[in-house]
N, C-alpha and C positions, 0 to 999 in steps of 0.2 A: 807870189808862189801858187802854186794851183792848188785849189780845196780838194781835201779829203773825203771822199764819200765812201759810206759802207754798203755791200750789198752782200745781205745774210740771206743764204741757202736755206729755204726750208721746206723742201719737197720731201718725197720718199712715202715708204708704205711702211704698214705697223706689226710687222711679222715677227721681229727678233725681241720684241717686248710683248709680246700676246701672254696673258691677255689683258694686261693693264692699258697696252696701246690699241688702237683701232684704227680702219680706215681714216678716220677724220681726226682721230688723238692720236696721231704717230709721236714717235720719240722726242720732238722737240716740244712738245705740246702738254707732255705729262710731267708730274712733279716727281720725277725718279731719285733725285737727291736731297730735296729739302721742301719747303713750301714755295719755292719758285721754281718755274718750268724752266728747261734748260735754255728755250727761245727767250723766256725773259732774262734770264741771267746775262745771256749774249749781249743783248741790245744794252742792258744796264752797265756792262763794264766796260762799253764803246765810249761811254760818257765821262767826263766832257770832251774827251778828244774830238770824239765824232757825235753831236748832238742828234736826237732823234729826227730833227729836220733833214738831216744828210743821212738819214740810214733807209735802204731800199730794202723791201722784203719780198722776195721771190719764193712764191709757193703755187701750188695746185688749187683751182675753185674750190673743193671740198674742204681745204684748210683756211679760208681765207676768213669766215666769220670766227671763228676761234682766236684767229691770230690778232683780228681786231679787237676781241674782247681782251685780251692778254696784253696787248701793246696801245693803250688809249692813247700814249703819247706820240704815237708816229701819223703823220698825216695822211688823209685817206688816198692821195694820189703816189705814195710811196709804197704803195702795194702793188707789186707785178703780179698778175696771174699767168701764168703758162698754160696755155691751152692742154698739153699732154707733158708726160715726162721724157725729156731726151738725153738726160744725164747733164755734168756740168758745163760741158762745152756750150749745147743751146741756151741753156740757164743763162749764161754769162754774156754770150753775145746778145741774148734779149735784153738783157737789161743794159749793156753798152749803148743799146739804141735810146733807151731812156734816158741814161744821164749825158749822152750826145745832145738832146734835146735840151737839159736843162742847164749844164755848162760843159761847153765843148773842151775845155781844157782841163778838165776834171782829172784826179788821181780816184782811182778805184782799190779798194779792198775788197777782195773777196773772202769770206768767211763762212764755215758751215755752223748751222746753228745749235748744233746737238752734243758738242762737246765739254768735257770737263775741265775748267781751268780755276785753279785753287787761289789764285792771286791778281786780283784786277788792275793793281797798280804795276805790278810787275809785267802784266799783260800790255798795258798802256806803253810802258817804258818802253817794252821791246816793238811797239808800232812805230814809236818815235824814232828809232833807229832803223827799221825797216824806210820809213819816209825821206830820211837823210841820207839813205843807202841807194834810193833810187836813181838819184841823179847819174848819168853815166851807164846805168845798168839797162837791160830790157825789162826787166820784171824782177822783183824780190822774192823770194819763197821764205816761209818762214819753219825752220827745223827743229826738232826736238831730239836731244841727245837721247839715244836710247839707254835704256836701265835694264832690259833683259832682250833675250834673243827671239823677238817677235814675229811669228811668220804671216801674220794677219795684217800687218801694215807695209805699205810700200815705203822707200828709202831713197835718200838723195846723199850721193858722195859729192863732199866738198871740200877745196883746197883751203888749208889752212892759211891764212891771210898774213901779211909780213908785220901788218900794224895788228896787235893782239885784239883790240877792241873793235876791229873793222869786220866787213861782212866778208863771206867766206864764196870765191868762184865757185859757181858750179860745174862740176865735172860730167855727172849722169845722173839719171834716175834707175832705180831696181824695183820691179814689182815683187813683193810679197815673197821672198827666196825660202828655201828649204831651211831646217833648223841648223843643218850645219855651217851653211853659208850667213845666216843671220847672226849665229854666234862669231864668225870671224868678222862681220861688219860690228859688232859691238866692240872686238877686241881692237879694231883697228884705230879708232878715235877720229876717222875723216868721214863716217857715216851717219847720218841724221834720219829719224821718222821724217815723213811726210806728213806735216800737220793739215794739209789741205787748205793752209790759208796762204793768198797769194796778195801781192801788192804792184799796181801798174799804171801808166798812163791809159786814161780809157781811150785816147785814139791810138796808141801802141797798139792795145788788145786787139780793136776792130783791124788795124794793118796785119797784124799777126794772123786773124782768120783770114784774110785775104791770100796772104804768102801759105800758110801751111793747110787751109781747111777752105779753098775755094768755092768748094758746093755749099757750104754753109753760108759762106761770105755773100755768095750769091743771093741765097735766100734771105738773109738780112737786109741787104739792099732792098730787095721785093718788100721786107716788113717795114722800113724804116718811114716812108711816107704812110703807112696805117697808123703808127703810133702816135695816140691822143684824139683819133676819132673815136666817135660816140659808140657806133656799132659796128667795128671791124671784125669781130671774133671768129667767125666762119671762115673768112679770108686767111687770118693770122693762122687758126686751126690747120688750114690747109697747106700753107707754107712751112708750118713748125712740123707737121709729119713728115715731110721729105727729109728733114735733118738727120743724119747719122747719130746713134745714141752711143756716144764716147764721151769719155773725161776730158776736159781739158788740159788733165796732165798728158795724156796718150797723144789728145789731137793736135796740141802747141806746144807745151812746155818741153817736152823730150825732144821737139825739133828745133828748140829755139837756144841762139847763143846769147852770151854777155848777159847768164843770168846771176844774181848774187842769192845766197844764204844767208841769213840772219838767225844764229841760233836764239829760241825764246829763252825767257826769264821767269819760266813758270811751271809747274807741274800740270802736265796735259794729259787727256786720254781721251779716245772717241768712244768709250762706253758703249761696246758693240753689241752688248748681250748683258743677259743676267748677271753672268758669273763675273762681268767686269767692276760690277758694285763694289767687290770686294778689293778694288782698288782705291775706289772714291770716298767710301764710307768707314767709319772707325769700327772695329772688331771687338767683340768681348774677348775675356782671357782664353776661351777656346776657340777662338776663329769664326765665330758664328758674327754675321752681319745683317742687321733688321733694321726694317722701315716699318713702323705699324706696331701694333701690341702682338709680342712674341713670349711665350713661354716656352723654353728649352730646359728638358731633363734628359742628362745623359746624351747630350747630342753636341756635334760639333762641325765645326767648318761647313756649318749650312748657310746659303742666303735666303731670306725669310722678305716677303714682302706683303703686307695688308692693307686694304683701304677700309676695311669694315671687319671689325671684329679679332678675337685672338687667335692667333696660329699658335697650336700647341706640337711641338717636335718630342718624340721620345725615343730613345736608344737608336738615333740614325746619326748619320754623316755626310759630307760632300753632297748635300741635295740643295735644289733651287725650289721653293715653294711659295706660290704666289695666289693670293687672293684677291681677285680686282673685278669689277664688273660682274659680279654674280655668278664668275667663273672660276676653277681652282688648276693651278699647273702646278705637278711635282714632275721633276727630272733630277739625274745626277747632273752635277757642276758641268760634267766635261761633256755634256750633249746639249748644254744652253746654246751653243753656236748654231746647231742645226734645227732651229724650230720653225723655218720653213716648211719642213718635209711633215712638222703637224700639223700647220695651217692647211697645207696642201691636203690633208689626208681629213682635215674636217670639212672640205668639199668648198669652202668659200674664204671670202677676205674675214679676217679678225673683226669680231663684231664686240 
């Protein structure tokens, strides 16, 4: 049987969790939910199903040093440095070239590094079902049963299988519907949130690039002989810069047939901004969620994060209050998803 490797996508920028996240310490690399960072938790729950020597970390040069510190068990050669960000299609195509050199018959699990998953054993059980469902399928998508009409997620419609425990044939992908449409999706029972986790034979992924993204595939063919050279960085950057900035969902999966969906057996959240912490951390009796020292008097439904010293809230409700890296953020919970506007107004990248 083919060997399964994981490609953990750890790129991205730091706007949505300013001021805790910075250009170097973006969401995967900060301890949002506990003592572990989201990246550390991601790699930890892969094992023992996928041990560290078969985990590849795809990231930017600015994140390499911190990632190596946080993941001392990952071999140095397993860190794949992208010369610039070109979304998940370029990320996974580049990683596929590294896997092709190591194990031409490999299976790739592609997973984000910054999601909340509450049950590591349920996660591994779901992966095992996905691996067993890959035979006869082009790829496996992992879907999350929606618990609310979320408009910020992509959805996957799938057909309920004849065998109750089987994988669901995928009908279509739908991106970020409006509230009324999302409510219908939740009621229907055959729509799932797209978790962003995918499973495929590595060789199949490269074939899908050739079929659906021929320009990118041509660039990957140029990159292939450069993988493993000592100093090919300028040439790799030149080729990489020609890639379209597009997700693997749009570029490949939405155009591909014979996909299967495996419903996940764990609680999942992408923790997209400060307000989302209320879904992953416990609340006090009046709805406050705190990380770090927080004194609340006549305050309710606030989200408070402090990495140094007490934050006191008095007579307020529905606020996000963050004290981190010597800076303070105060905003309504309902506007936490718009922090990119604030970072732009600051006139620089978050530091």
